[in-house]
CHARMM internal coordinates of N, CA and C (Angstrom, degrees):
IC EDIT
DIST 1 N 1 CA 1.4217
DIST 1 CA 1 C 1.5427
ANGL 1 N 1 CA 1 C 104.64
DIST 1 C 2 N 1.2974
ANGL 1 CA 1 C 2 N 119.61
DIHE 1 N 1 CA 1 C 2 N 139.08
DIST 2 N 2 CA 1.3702
ANGL 1 C 2 N 2 CA 127.68
DIHE 1 CA 1 C 2 N 2 CA -179.82
DIST 2 CA 2 C 1.5437
ANGL 2 N 2 CA 2 C 110.14
DIHE 1 C 2 N 2 CA 2 C -113.05
DIST 2 C 3 N 1.2708
ANGL 2 CA 2 C 3 N 112.09
DIHE 2 N 2 CA 2 C 3 N 129.47
DIST 3 N 3 CA 1.5616
ANGL 2 C 3 N 3 CA 120.61
DIHE 2 CA 2 C 3 N 3 CA 178.30
DIST 3 CA 3 C 1.4575
ANGL 3 N 3 CA 3 C 109.38
DIHE 2 C 3 N 3 CA 3 C -98.21
DIST 3 C 4 N 1.3289
ANGL 3 CA 3 C 4 N 117.40
DIHE 3 N 3 CA 3 C 4 N 148.65
DIST 4 N 4 CA 1.4101
ANGL 3 C 4 N 4 CA 123.44
DIHE 3 CA 3 C 4 N 4 CA 169.09
DIST 4 CA 4 C 1.5690
ANGL 4 N 4 CA 4 C 106.57
DIHE 3 C 4 N 4 CA 4 C -72.80
DIST 4 C 5 N 1.4219
ANGL 4 CA 4 C 5 N 114.65
DIHE 4 N 4 CA 4 C 5 N 153.02
DIST 5 N 5 CA 1.4975
ANGL 4 C 5 N 5 CA 116.95
DIHE 4 CA 4 C 5 N 5 CA -178.88
DIST 5 CA 5 C 1.5194
ANGL 5 N 5 CA 5 C 111.61
DIHE 4 C 5 N 5 CA 5 C -58.96
DIST 5 C 6 N 1.2943
ANGL 5 CA 5 C 6 N 117.64
DIHE 5 N 5 CA 5 C 6 N -40.43
DIST 6 N 6 CA 1.5364
ANGL 5 C 6 N 6 CA 113.04
DIHE 5 CA 5 C 6 N 6 CA 174.48
DIST 6 CA 6 C 1.4018
ANGL 6 N 6 CA 6 C 118.51
DIHE 5 C 6 N 6 CA 6 C -66.93
DIST 6 C 7 N 1.3562
ANGL 6 CA 6 C 7 N 119.36
DIHE 6 N 6 CA 6 C 7 N -27.06
DIST 7 N 7 CA 1.5106
ANGL 6 C 7 N 7 CA 120.46
DIHE 6 CA 6 C 7 N 7 CA 177.21
DIST 7 CA 7 C 1.4890
ANGL 7 N 7 CA 7 C 104.99
DIHE 6 C 7 N 7 CA 7 C -71.64
DIST 7 C 8 N 1.2634
ANGL 7 CA 7 C 8 N 118.51
DIHE 7 N 7 CA 7 C 8 N -46.37
DIST 8 N 8 CA 1.4628
ANGL 7 C 8 N 8 CA 122.26
DIHE 7 CA 7 C 8 N 8 CA -176.43
DIST 8 CA 8 C 1.5196
ANGL 8 N 8 CA 8 C 109.60
DIHE 7 C 8 N 8 CA 8 C -63.97
DIST 8 C 9 N 1.2986
ANGL 8 CA 8 C 9 N 121.62
DIHE 8 N 8 CA 8 C 9 N -42.30
DIST 9 N 9 CA 1.4608
ANGL 8 C 9 N 9 CA 121.96
DIHE 8 CA 8 C 9 N 9 CA 174.16
DIST 9 CA 9 C 1.5584
ANGL 9 N 9 CA 9 C 112.21
DIHE 8 C 9 N 9 CA 9 C -56.24
DIST 9 C 10 N 1.3010
ANGL 9 CA 9 C 10 N 111.33
DIHE 9 N 9 CA 9 C 10 N -45.76
DIST 10 N 10 CA 1.5050
ANGL 9 C 10 N 10 CA 118.49
DIHE 9 CA 9 C 10 N 10 CA 179.23
DIST 10 CA 10 C 1.5821
ANGL 10 N 10 CA 10 C 111.55
DIHE 9 C 10 N 10 CA 10 C -60.88
DIST 10 C 11 N 1.2764
ANGL 10 CA 10 C 11 N 119.32
DIHE 10 N 10 CA 10 C 11 N -47.30
DIST 11 N 11 CA 1.4616
ANGL 10 C 11 N 11 CA 127.32
DIHE 10 CA 10 C 11 N 11 CA 177.27
DIST 11 CA 11 C 1.4992
ANGL 11 N 11 CA 11 C 109.38
DIHE 10 C 11 N 11 CA 11 C -56.98
DIST 11 C 12 N 1.3497
ANGL 11 CA 11 C 12 N 115.84
DIHE 11 N 11 CA 11 C 12 N -45.45
DIST 12 N 12 CA 1.5370
ANGL 11 C 12 N 12 CA 121.19
DIHE 11 CA 11 C 12 N 12 CA -177.92
DIST 12 CA 12 C 1.4926
ANGL 12 N 12 CA 12 C 107.94
DIHE 11 C 12 N 12 CA 12 C -64.16
DIST 12 C 13 N 1.3795
ANGL 12 CA 12 C 13 N 119.69
DIHE 12 N 12 CA 12 C 13 N -40.64
DIST 13 N 13 CA 1.4526
ANGL 12 C 13 N 13 CA 120.70
DIHE 12 CA 12 C 13 N 13 CA -178.54
DIST 13 CA 13 C 1.6154
ANGL 13 N 13 CA 13 C 108.39
DIHE 12 C 13 N 13 CA 13 C -68.03
DIST 13 C 14 N 1.3875
ANGL 13 CA 13 C 14 N 117.52
DIHE 13 N 13 CA 13 C 14 N -34.85
DIST 14 N 14 CA 1.3741
ANGL 13 C 14 N 14 CA 118.81
DIHE 13 CA 13 C 14 N 14 CA -179.64
DIST 14 CA 14 C 1.5611
ANGL 14 N 14 CA 14 C 110.90
DIHE 13 C 14 N 14 CA 14 C -69.77
DIST 14 C 15 N 1.3520
ANGL 14 CA 14 C 15 N 113.32
DIHE 14 N 14 CA 14 C 15 N -40.05
DIST 15 N 15 CA 1.4361
ANGL 14 C 15 N 15 CA 113.99
DIHE 14 CA 14 C 15 N 15 CA 177.05
DIST 15 CA 15 C 1.5173
ANGL 15 N 15 CA 15 C 114.10
DIHE 14 C 15 N 15 CA 15 C -64.30
DIST 15 C 16 N 1.3293
ANGL 15 CA 15 C 16 N 119.03
DIHE 15 N 15 CA 15 C 16 N -34.22
DIST 16 N 16 CA 1.4270
ANGL 15 C 16 N 16 CA 124.83
DIHE 15 CA 15 C 16 N 16 CA 175.99
DIST 16 CA 16 C 1.5349
ANGL 16 N 16 CA 16 C 111.46
DIHE 15 C 16 N 16 CA 16 C -63.37
DIST 16 C 17 N 1.3654
ANGL 16 CA 16 C 17 N 110.72
DIHE 16 N 16 CA 16 C 17 N -41.36
DIST 17 N 17 CA 1.5087
ANGL 16 C 17 N 17 CA 116.10
DIHE 16 CA 16 C 17 N 17 CA 178.87
DIST 17 CA 17 C 1.5012
ANGL 17 N 17 CA 17 C 111.16
DIHE 16 C 17 N 17 CA 17 C -67.74
DIST 17 C 18 N 1.3241
ANGL 17 CA 17 C 18 N 114.63
DIHE 17 N 17 CA 17 C 18 N -41.96
DIST 18 N 18 CA 1.5119
ANGL 17 C 18 N 18 CA 121.54
DIHE 17 CA 17 C 18 N 18 CA -178.68
DIST 18 CA 18 C 1.5915
ANGL 18 N 18 CA 18 C 106.06
DIHE 17 C 18 N 18 CA 18 C -59.02
DIST 18 C 19 N 1.3070
ANGL 18 CA 18 C 19 N 115.92
DIHE 18 N 18 CA 18 C 19 N -52.24
DIST 19 N 19 CA 1.4441
ANGL 18 C 19 N 19 CA 119.62
DIHE 18 CA 18 C 19 N 19 CA -177.33
DIST 19 CA 19 C 1.6111
ANGL 19 N 19 CA 19 C 112.62
DIHE 18 C 19 N 19 CA 19 C -59.21
DIST 19 C 20 N 1.3328
ANGL 19 CA 19 C 20 N 112.23
DIHE 19 N 19 CA 19 C 20 N -35.26
DIST 20 N 20 CA 1.4660
ANGL 19 C 20 N 20 CA 116.79
DIHE 19 CA 19 C 20 N 20 CA -176.26
DIST 20 CA 20 C 1.5907
ANGL 20 N 20 CA 20 C 106.18
DIHE 19 C 20 N 20 CA 20 C -74.05
DIST 20 C 21 N 1.2249
ANGL 20 CA 20 C 21 N 118.32
DIHE 20 N 20 CA 20 C 21 N -45.03
DIST 21 N 21 CA 1.5252
ANGL 20 C 21 N 21 CA 120.46
DIHE 20 CA 20 C 21 N 21 CA -179.78
DIST 21 CA 21 C 1.4620
ANGL 21 N 21 CA 21 C 114.11
DIHE 20 C 21 N 21 CA 21 C -72.68
DIST 21 C 22 N 1.3351
ANGL 21 CA 21 C 22 N 118.32
DIHE 21 N 21 CA 21 C 22 N -40.39
DIST 22 N 22 CA 1.4892
ANGL 21 C 22 N 22 CA 118.58
DIHE 21 CA 21 C 22 N 22 CA -176.16
DIST 22 CA 22 C 1.5013
ANGL 22 N 22 CA 22 C 114.94
DIHE 21 C 22 N 22 CA 22 C -86.41
DIST 22 C 23 N 1.3452
ANGL 22 CA 22 C 23 N 117.70
DIHE 22 N 22 CA 22 C 23 N -31.33
DIST 23 N 23 CA 1.4092
ANGL 22 C 23 N 23 CA 122.92
DIHE 22 CA 22 C 23 N 23 CA -172.11
DIST 23 CA 23 C 1.5538
ANGL 23 N 23 CA 23 C 114.46
DIHE 22 C 23 N 23 CA 23 C -123.74
DIST 23 C 24 N 1.2818
ANGL 23 CA 23 C 24 N 115.70
DIHE 23 N 23 CA 23 C 24 N -5.19
DIST 24 N 24 CA 1.4619
ANGL 23 C 24 N 24 CA 118.87
DIHE 23 CA 23 C 24 N 24 CA 177.73
DIST 24 CA 24 C 1.5627
ANGL 24 N 24 CA 24 C 110.66
DIHE 23 C 24 N 24 CA 24 C 69.86
DIST 24 C 25 N 1.3095
ANGL 24 CA 24 C 25 N 114.02
DIHE 24 N 24 CA 24 C 25 N 16.37
DIST 25 N 25 CA 1.5173
ANGL 24 C 25 N 25 CA 120.27
DIHE 24 CA 24 C 25 N 25 CA -179.67
DIST 25 CA 25 C 1.5972
ANGL 25 N 25 CA 25 C 110.24
DIHE 24 C 25 N 25 CA 25 C -104.99
DIST 25 C 26 N 1.2352
ANGL 25 CA 25 C 26 N 116.61
DIHE 25 N 25 CA 25 C 26 N 150.32
DIST 26 N 26 CA 1.4941
ANGL 25 C 26 N 26 CA 124.98
DIHE 25 CA 25 C 26 N 26 CA 177.45
DIST 26 CA 26 C 1.4415
ANGL 26 N 26 CA 26 C 110.87
DIHE 25 C 26 N 26 CA 26 C -122.49
DIST 26 C 27 N 1.3593
ANGL 26 CA 26 C 27 N 117.73
DIHE 26 N 26 CA 26 C 27 N 78.88
DIST 27 N 27 CA 1.4763
ANGL 26 C 27 N 27 CA 122.69
DIHE 26 CA 26 C 27 N 27 CA 178.40
DIST 27 CA 27 C 1.5998
ANGL 27 N 27 CA 27 C 105.81
DIHE 26 C 27 N 27 CA 27 C -68.22
DIST 27 C 28 N 1.2938
ANGL 27 CA 27 C 28 N 110.37
DIHE 27 N 27 CA 27 C 28 N 144.05
DIST 28 N 28 CA 1.4400
ANGL 27 C 28 N 28 CA 119.61
DIHE 27 CA 27 C 28 N 28 CA 179.05
DIST 28 CA 28 C 1.5651
ANGL 28 N 28 CA 28 C 110.55
DIHE 27 C 28 N 28 CA 28 C -75.26
DIST 28 C 29 N 1.3681
ANGL 28 CA 28 C 29 N 115.14
DIHE 28 N 28 CA 28 C 29 N 177.89
DIST 29 N 29 CA 1.4669
ANGL 28 C 29 N 29 CA 117.20
DIHE 28 CA 28 C 29 N 29 CA 178.75
DIST 29 CA 29 C 1.4433
ANGL 29 N 29 CA 29 C 114.83
DIHE 28 C 29 N 29 CA 29 C -59.01
DIST 29 C 30 N 1.4472
ANGL 29 CA 29 C 30 N 114.61
DIHE 29 N 29 CA 29 C 30 N -47.26
DIST 30 N 30 CA 1.5153
ANGL 29 C 30 N 30 CA 117.68
DIHE 29 CA 29 C 30 N 30 CA -177.24
DIST 30 CA 30 C 1.4672
ANGL 30 N 30 CA 30 C 111.23
DIHE 29 C 30 N 30 CA 30 C -64.88
DIST 30 C 31 N 1.3545
ANGL 30 CA 30 C 31 N 122.86
DIHE 30 N 30 CA 30 C 31 N -47.75
DIST 31 N 31 CA 1.4261
ANGL 30 C 31 N 31 CA 123.19
DIHE 30 CA 30 C 31 N 31 CA 172.89
DIST 31 CA 31 C 1.5456
ANGL 31 N 31 CA 31 C 111.99
DIHE 30 C 31 N 31 CA 31 C -53.39
DIST 31 C 32 N 1.2857
ANGL 31 CA 31 C 32 N 118.05
DIHE 31 N 31 CA 31 C 32 N -44.08
DIST 32 N 32 CA 1.5209
ANGL 31 C 32 N 32 CA 116.88
DIHE 31 CA 31 C 32 N 32 CA -175.19
DIST 32 CA 32 C 1.4825
ANGL 32 N 32 CA 32 C 104.81
DIHE 31 C 32 N 32 CA 32 C -70.19
DIST 32 C 33 N 1.3190
ANGL 32 CA 32 C 33 N 122.08
DIHE 32 N 32 CA 32 C 33 N -37.67
DIST 33 N 33 CA 1.4353
ANGL 32 C 33 N 33 CA 121.25
DIHE 32 CA 32 C 33 N 33 CA -176.58
DIST 33 CA 33 C 1.5416
ANGL 33 N 33 CA 33 C 111.21
DIHE 32 C 33 N 33 CA 33 C -66.77
DIST 33 C 34 N 1.3181
ANGL 33 CA 33 C 34 N 115.60
DIHE 33 N 33 CA 33 C 34 N -34.67
DIST 34 N 34 CA 1.5537
ANGL 33 C 34 N 34 CA 118.87
DIHE 33 CA 33 C 34 N 34 CA 175.55
DIST 34 CA 34 C 1.6157
ANGL 34 N 34 CA 34 C 107.51
DIHE 33 C 34 N 34 CA 34 C -66.96
DIST 34 C 35 N 1.2353
ANGL 34 CA 34 C 35 N 117.44
DIHE 34 N 34 CA 34 C 35 N -38.52
DIST 35 N 35 CA 1.4500
ANGL 34 C 35 N 35 CA 121.86
DIHE 34 CA 34 C 35 N 35 CA -179.69
DIST 35 CA 35 C 1.5114
ANGL 35 N 35 CA 35 C 109.51
DIHE 34 C 35 N 35 CA 35 C -63.23
DIST 35 C 36 N 1.3355
ANGL 35 CA 35 C 36 N 113.59
DIHE 35 N 35 CA 35 C 36 N -45.40
DIST 36 N 36 CA 1.5013
ANGL 35 C 36 N 36 CA 119.50
DIHE 35 CA 35 C 36 N 36 CA -179.61
DIST 36 CA 36 C 1.5886
ANGL 36 N 36 CA 36 C 108.99
DIHE 35 C 36 N 36 CA 36 C -65.30
DIST 36 C 37 N 1.3856
ANGL 36 CA 36 C 37 N 114.93
DIHE 36 N 36 CA 36 C 37 N -45.23
DIST 37 N 37 CA 1.4630
ANGL 36 C 37 N 37 CA 119.80
DIHE 36 CA 36 C 37 N 37 CA -177.74
DIST 37 CA 37 C 1.7284
ANGL 37 N 37 CA 37 C 105.87
DIHE 36 C 37 N 37 CA 37 C -60.46
DIST 37 C 38 N 1.3027
ANGL 37 CA 37 C 38 N 114.84
DIHE 37 N 37 CA 37 C 38 N -43.89
DIST 38 N 38 CA 1.4925
ANGL 37 C 38 N 38 CA 117.07
DIHE 37 CA 37 C 38 N 38 CA 177.66
DIST 38 CA 38 C 1.4305
ANGL 38 N 38 CA 38 C 111.28
DIHE 37 C 38 N 38 CA 38 C -52.86
DIST 38 C 39 N 1.3375
ANGL 38 CA 38 C 39 N 121.08
DIHE 38 N 38 CA 38 C 39 N -50.87
DIST 39 N 39 CA 1.4487
ANGL 38 C 39 N 39 CA 125.74
DIHE 38 CA 38 C 39 N 39 CA -173.09
DIST 39 CA 39 C 1.5361
ANGL 39 N 39 CA 39 C 108.69
DIHE 38 C 39 N 39 CA 39 C -69.79
DIST 39 C 40 N 1.3053
ANGL 39 CA 39 C 40 N 118.03
DIHE 39 N 39 CA 39 C 40 N -41.68
DIST 40 N 40 CA 1.3960
ANGL 39 C 40 N 40 CA 125.71
DIHE 39 CA 39 C 40 N 40 CA 175.77
DIST 40 CA 40 C 1.5422
ANGL 40 N 40 CA 40 C 115.78
DIHE 39 C 40 N 40 CA 40 C -53.67
DIST 40 C 41 N 1.3746
ANGL 40 CA 40 C 41 N 110.24
DIHE 40 N 40 CA 40 C 41 N -46.08
DIST 41 N 41 CA 1.4778
ANGL 40 C 41 N 41 CA 119.89
DIHE 40 CA 40 C 41 N 41 CA 179.26
DIST 41 CA 41 C 1.4708
ANGL 41 N 41 CA 41 C 112.06
DIHE 40 C 41 N 41 CA 41 C -74.28
DIST 41 C 42 N 1.3404
ANGL 41 CA 41 C 42 N 118.79
DIHE 41 N 41 CA 41 C 42 N -32.62
DIST 42 N 42 CA 1.4236
ANGL 41 C 42 N 42 CA 121.27
DIHE 41 CA 41 C 42 N 42 CA -174.66
DIST 42 CA 42 C 1.5731
ANGL 42 N 42 CA 42 C 114.70
DIHE 41 C 42 N 42 CA 42 C -96.15
DIST 42 C 43 N 1.3364
ANGL 42 CA 42 C 43 N 118.38
DIHE 42 N 42 CA 42 C 43 N -27.90
DIST 43 N 43 CA 1.3845
ANGL 42 C 43 N 43 CA 123.39
DIHE 42 CA 42 C 43 N 43 CA -177.53
DIST 43 CA 43 C 1.5932
ANGL 43 N 43 CA 43 C 111.59
DIHE 42 C 43 N 43 CA 43 C -109.90
DIST 43 C 44 N 1.2813
ANGL 43 CA 43 C 44 N 116.99
DIHE 43 N 43 CA 43 C 44 N -26.89
DIST 44 N 44 CA 1.4577
ANGL 43 C 44 N 44 CA 119.03
DIHE 43 CA 43 C 44 N 44 CA -173.86
DIST 44 CA 44 C 1.4120
ANGL 44 N 44 CA 44 C 120.38
DIHE 43 C 44 N 44 CA 44 C -48.13
DIST 44 C 45 N 1.3569
ANGL 44 CA 44 C 45 N 116.17
DIHE 44 N 44 CA 44 C 45 N -47.85
DIST 45 N 45 CA 1.4874
ANGL 44 C 45 N 45 CA 123.20
DIHE 44 CA 44 C 45 N 45 CA 179.37
DIST 45 CA 45 C 1.6079
ANGL 45 N 45 CA 45 C 109.09
DIHE 44 C 45 N 45 CA 45 C -67.98
DIST 45 C 46 N 1.3555
ANGL 45 CA 45 C 46 N 114.52
DIHE 45 N 45 CA 45 C 46 N -43.65
DIST 46 N 46 CA 1.4686
ANGL 45 C 46 N 46 CA 118.83
DIHE 45 CA 45 C 46 N 46 CA 175.50
DIST 46 CA 46 C 1.5141
ANGL 46 N 46 CA 46 C 111.86
DIHE 45 C 46 N 46 CA 46 C -54.76
DIST 46 C 47 N 1.2899
ANGL 46 CA 46 C 47 N 118.36
DIHE 46 N 46 CA 46 C 47 N -49.36
DIST 47 N 47 CA 1.4842
ANGL 46 C 47 N 47 CA 123.30
DIHE 46 CA 46 C 47 N 47 CA -172.72
DIST 47 CA 47 C 1.5865
ANGL 47 N 47 CA 47 C 105.27
DIHE 46 C 47 N 47 CA 47 C -68.02
DIST 47 C 48 N 1.3193
ANGL 47 CA 47 C 48 N 117.99
DIHE 47 N 47 CA 47 C 48 N -44.53
DIST 48 N 48 CA 1.4554
ANGL 47 C 48 N 48 CA 127.56
DIHE 47 CA 47 C 48 N 48 CA -179.56
DIST 48 CA 48 C 1.5540
ANGL 48 N 48 CA 48 C 105.33
DIHE 47 C 48 N 48 CA 48 C -55.00
DIST 48 C 49 N 1.2439
ANGL 48 CA 48 C 49 N 118.98
DIHE 48 N 48 CA 48 C 49 N -56.03
DIST 49 N 49 CA 1.4641
ANGL 48 C 49 N 49 CA 123.97
DIHE 48 CA 48 C 49 N 49 CA -174.39
DIST 49 CA 49 C 1.5902
ANGL 49 N 49 CA 49 C 109.48
DIHE 48 C 49 N 49 CA 49 C -65.66
DIST 49 C 50 N 1.3121
ANGL 49 CA 49 C 50 N 119.69
DIHE 49 N 49 CA 49 C 50 N -36.46
DIST 50 N 50 CA 1.3435
ANGL 49 C 50 N 50 CA 121.15
DIHE 49 CA 49 C 50 N 50 CA 178.35
DIST 50 CA 50 C 1.6207
ANGL 50 N 50 CA 50 C 111.02
DIHE 49 C 50 N 50 CA 50 C -69.61
DIST 50 C 51 N 1.2797
ANGL 50 CA 50 C 51 N 116.72
DIHE 50 N 50 CA 50 C 51 N -33.41
DIST 51 N 51 CA 1.5076
ANGL 50 C 51 N 51 CA 119.87
DIHE 50 CA 50 C 51 N 51 CA 171.25
DIST 51 CA 51 C 1.4193
ANGL 51 N 51 CA 51 C 109.73
DIHE 50 C 51 N 51 CA 51 C -67.24
DIST 51 C 52 N 1.3072
ANGL 51 CA 51 C 52 N 122.15
DIHE 51 N 51 CA 51 C 52 N -37.64
DIST 52 N 52 CA 1.5321
ANGL 51 C 52 N 52 CA 120.47
DIHE 51 CA 51 C 52 N 52 CA 174.28
DIST 52 CA 52 C 1.4262
ANGL 52 N 52 CA 52 C 113.55
DIHE 51 C 52 N 52 CA 52 C -63.68
DIST 52 C 53 N 1.3729
ANGL 52 CA 52 C 53 N 118.06
DIHE 52 N 52 CA 52 C 53 N -39.31
DIST 53 N 53 CA 1.5699
ANGL 52 C 53 N 53 CA 119.46
DIHE 52 CA 52 C 53 N 53 CA 178.94
DIST 53 CA 53 C 1.5828
ANGL 53 N 53 CA 53 C 106.34
DIHE 52 C 53 N 53 CA 53 C -66.98
DIST 53 C 54 N 1.2798
ANGL 53 CA 53 C 54 N 117.06
DIHE 53 N 53 CA 53 C 54 N -37.94
DIST 54 N 54 CA 1.5039
ANGL 53 C 54 N 54 CA 118.19
DIHE 53 CA 53 C 54 N 54 CA -177.32
DIST 54 CA 54 C 1.4964
ANGL 54 N 54 CA 54 C 107.90
DIHE 53 C 54 N 54 CA 54 C -65.76
DIST 54 C 55 N 1.3814
ANGL 54 CA 54 C 55 N 117.20
DIHE 54 N 54 CA 54 C 55 N -40.60
DIST 55 N 55 CA 1.4543
ANGL 54 C 55 N 55 CA 119.86
DIHE 54 CA 54 C 55 N 55 CA 179.86
DIST 55 CA 55 C 1.5522
ANGL 55 N 55 CA 55 C 110.97
DIHE 54 C 55 N 55 CA 55 C -67.28
DIST 55 C 56 N 1.3222
ANGL 55 CA 55 C 56 N 116.94
DIHE 55 N 55 CA 55 C 56 N -38.00
DIST 56 N 56 CA 1.4417
ANGL 55 C 56 N 56 CA 120.59
DIHE 55 CA 55 C 56 N 56 CA -179.81
DIST 56 CA 56 C 1.5664
ANGL 56 N 56 CA 56 C 110.28
DIHE 55 C 56 N 56 CA 56 C -64.12
DIST 56 C 57 N 1.2907
ANGL 56 CA 56 C 57 N 114.86
DIHE 56 N 56 CA 56 C 57 N -41.77
DIST 57 N 57 CA 1.4518
ANGL 56 C 57 N 57 CA 121.13
DIHE 56 CA 56 C 57 N 57 CA 178.58
DIST 57 CA 57 C 1.4936
ANGL 57 N 57 CA 57 C 112.08
DIHE 56 C 57 N 57 CA 57 C -63.22
DIST 57 C 58 N 1.3215
ANGL 57 CA 57 C 58 N 118.23
DIHE 57 N 57 CA 57 C 58 N -44.52
DIST 58 N 58 CA 1.4944
ANGL 57 C 58 N 58 CA 126.00
DIHE 57 CA 57 C 58 N 58 CA 171.77
DIST 58 CA 58 C 1.4056
ANGL 58 N 58 CA 58 C 110.95
DIHE 57 C 58 N 58 CA 58 C -50.52
DIST 58 C 59 N 1.4346
ANGL 58 CA 58 C 59 N 114.68
DIHE 58 N 58 CA 58 C 59 N -56.28
DIST 59 N 59 CA 1.4436
ANGL 58 C 59 N 59 CA 121.17
DIHE 58 CA 58 C 59 N 59 CA -171.94
DIST 59 CA 59 C 1.5271
ANGL 59 N 59 CA 59 C 112.55
DIHE 58 C 59 N 59 CA 59 C -65.03
DIST 59 C 60 N 1.3998
ANGL 59 CA 59 C 60 N 118.51
DIHE 59 N 59 CA 59 C 60 N -36.44
DIST 60 N 60 CA 1.4472
ANGL 59 C 60 N 60 CA 122.63
DIHE 59 CA 59 C 60 N 60 CA 177.63
DIST 60 CA 60 C 1.5841
ANGL 60 N 60 CA 60 C 107.36
DIHE 59 C 60 N 60 CA 60 C -60.78
DIST 60 C 61 N 1.3776
ANGL 60 CA 60 C 61 N 116.61
DIHE 60 N 60 CA 60 C 61 N -44.09
DIST 61 N 61 CA 1.4372
ANGL 60 C 61 N 61 CA 116.73
DIHE 60 CA 60 C 61 N 61 CA 179.60
DIST 61 CA 61 C 1.4432
ANGL 61 N 61 CA 61 C 115.30
DIHE 60 C 61 N 61 CA 61 C -65.22
DIST 61 C 62 N 1.4105
ANGL 61 CA 61 C 62 N 115.18
DIHE 61 N 61 CA 61 C 62 N -35.28
DIST 62 N 62 CA 1.5157
ANGL 61 C 62 N 62 CA 114.71
DIHE 61 CA 61 C 62 N 62 CA 179.48
DIST 62 CA 62 C 1.5458
ANGL 62 N 62 CA 62 C 108.30
DIHE 61 C 62 N 62 CA 62 C -71.59
DIST 62 C 63 N 1.2465
ANGL 62 CA 62 C 63 N 116.63
DIHE 62 N 62 CA 62 C 63 N -30.91
DIST 63 N 63 CA 1.5805
ANGL 62 C 63 N 63 CA 118.95
DIHE 62 CA 62 C 63 N 63 CA -177.66
DIST 63 CA 63 C 1.5234
ANGL 63 N 63 CA 63 C 107.82
DIHE 62 C 63 N 63 CA 63 C -72.89
DIST 63 C 64 N 1.3234
ANGL 63 CA 63 C 64 N 118.95
DIHE 63 N 63 CA 63 C 64 N -33.47
DIST 64 N 64 CA 1.4743
ANGL 63 C 64 N 64 CA 121.37
DIHE 63 CA 63 C 64 N 64 CA 177.68
DIST 64 CA 64 C 1.5731
ANGL 64 N 64 CA 64 C 106.41
DIHE 63 C 64 N 64 CA 64 C -67.99
DIST 64 C 65 N 1.3085
ANGL 64 CA 64 C 65 N 115.83
DIHE 64 N 64 CA 64 C 65 N -42.53
DIST 65 N 65 CA 1.5253
ANGL 64 C 65 N 65 CA 117.54
DIHE 64 CA 64 C 65 N 65 CA -178.96
DIST 65 CA 65 C 1.4969
ANGL 65 N 65 CA 65 C 107.64
DIHE 64 C 65 N 65 CA 65 C -64.03
DIST 65 C 66 N 1.3022
ANGL 65 CA 65 C 66 N 119.58
DIHE 65 N 65 CA 65 C 66 N -43.45
DIST 66 N 66 CA 1.5023
ANGL 65 C 66 N 66 CA 125.29
DIHE 65 CA 65 C 66 N 66 CA -177.00
DIST 66 CA 66 C 1.5382
ANGL 66 N 66 CA 66 C 106.80
DIHE 65 C 66 N 66 CA 66 C -64.30
DIST 66 C 67 N 1.3289
ANGL 66 CA 66 C 67 N 120.70
DIHE 66 N 66 CA 66 C 67 N -43.09
DIST 67 N 67 CA 1.4779
ANGL 66 C 67 N 67 CA 121.69
DIHE 66 CA 66 C 67 N 67 CA 175.56
DIST 67 CA 67 C 1.4780
ANGL 67 N 67 CA 67 C 113.24
DIHE 66 C 67 N 67 CA 67 C -58.38
DIST 67 C 68 N 1.3525
ANGL 67 CA 67 C 68 N 116.24
DIHE 67 N 67 CA 67 C 68 N -44.69
DIST 68 N 68 CA 1.5535
ANGL 67 C 68 N 68 CA 118.24
DIHE 67 CA 67 C 68 N 68 CA 177.52
DIST 68 CA 68 C 1.5322
ANGL 68 N 68 CA 68 C 109.78
DIHE 67 C 68 N 68 CA 68 C -65.72
DIST 68 C 69 N 1.2664
ANGL 68 CA 68 C 69 N 122.17
DIHE 68 N 68 CA 68 C 69 N -38.95
DIST 69 N 69 CA 1.4505
ANGL 68 C 69 N 69 CA 123.56
DIHE 68 CA 68 C 69 N 69 CA 174.21
DIST 69 CA 69 C 1.5400
ANGL 69 N 69 CA 69 C 113.10
DIHE 68 C 69 N 69 CA 69 C -60.71
DIST 69 C 70 N 1.4027
ANGL 69 CA 69 C 70 N 113.75
DIHE 69 N 69 CA 69 C 70 N -40.79
DIST 70 N 70 CA 1.4467
ANGL 69 C 70 N 70 CA 117.40
DIHE 69 CA 69 C 70 N 70 CA 179.95
DIST 70 CA 70 C 1.4520
ANGL 70 N 70 CA 70 C 110.04
DIHE 69 C 70 N 70 CA 70 C -72.00
DIST 70 C 71 N 1.2858
ANGL 70 CA 70 C 71 N 125.74
DIHE 70 N 70 CA 70 C 71 N -30.50
DIST 71 N 71 CA 1.4275
ANGL 70 C 71 N 71 CA 124.65
DIHE 70 CA 70 C 71 N 71 CA 178.53
DIST 71 CA 71 C 1.5949
ANGL 71 N 71 CA 71 C 110.05
DIHE 70 C 71 N 71 CA 71 C -73.29
DIST 71 C 72 N 1.2546
ANGL 71 CA 71 C 72 N 117.11
DIHE 71 N 71 CA 71 C 72 N -23.62
DIST 72 N 72 CA 1.4562
ANGL 71 C 72 N 72 CA 120.20
DIHE 71 CA 71 C 72 N 72 CA 177.94
DIST 72 CA 72 C 1.5619
ANGL 72 N 72 CA 72 C 109.36
DIHE 71 C 72 N 72 CA 72 C -70.14
DIST 72 C 73 N 1.3316
ANGL 72 CA 72 C 73 N 115.04
DIHE 72 N 72 CA 72 C 73 N -20.75
DIST 73 N 73 CA 1.5764
ANGL 72 C 73 N 73 CA 117.46
DIHE 72 CA 72 C 73 N 73 CA -178.44
DIST 73 CA 73 C 1.5203
ANGL 73 N 73 CA 73 C 110.75
DIHE 72 C 73 N 73 CA 73 C -68.92
DIST 73 C 74 N 1.3126
ANGL 73 CA 73 C 74 N 117.17
DIHE 73 N 73 CA 73 C 74 N -25.38
DIST 74 N 74 CA 1.5681
ANGL 73 C 74 N 74 CA 120.88
DIHE 73 CA 73 C 74 N 74 CA -178.56
DIST 74 CA 74 C 1.5470
ANGL 74 N 74 CA 74 C 108.70
DIHE 73 C 74 N 74 CA 74 C -60.83
DIST 74 C 75 N 1.2906
ANGL 74 CA 74 C 75 N 113.13
DIHE 74 N 74 CA 74 C 75 N 135.75
DIST 75 N 75 CA 1.4585
ANGL 74 C 75 N 75 CA 120.98
DIHE 74 CA 74 C 75 N 75 CA 176.55
DIST 75 CA 75 C 1.5526
ANGL 75 N 75 CA 75 C 111.73
DIHE 74 C 75 N 75 CA 75 C -93.01
DIST 75 C 76 N 1.2404
ANGL 75 CA 75 C 76 N 115.01
DIHE 75 N 75 CA 75 C 76 N 134.07
DIST 76 N 76 CA 1.4814
ANGL 75 C 76 N 76 CA 120.39
DIHE 75 CA 75 C 76 N 76 CA -170.80
DIST 76 CA 76 C 1.5006
ANGL 76 N 76 CA 76 C 111.26
DIHE 75 C 76 N 76 CA 76 C -76.15
END
COOR INIT
IC SEED 1 N 1 CA 1 C
IC BUILD
């Protein structure tokens, strides 16, 4: 997964803030970028695939609803 530069900069700032608040540490930009890269490489595909599964589940439910609505159109 590829991030835009502005997205990456924002996430790096959030990582730095997280470490400061939670651990009292102030990682630099390079260290924060390495942490972000690690998580993107190791979790990116997993999160992406989970989002696809969630979207598939949502779509199946909508199609079932649509099928029920369609069946109601038949005249007895």
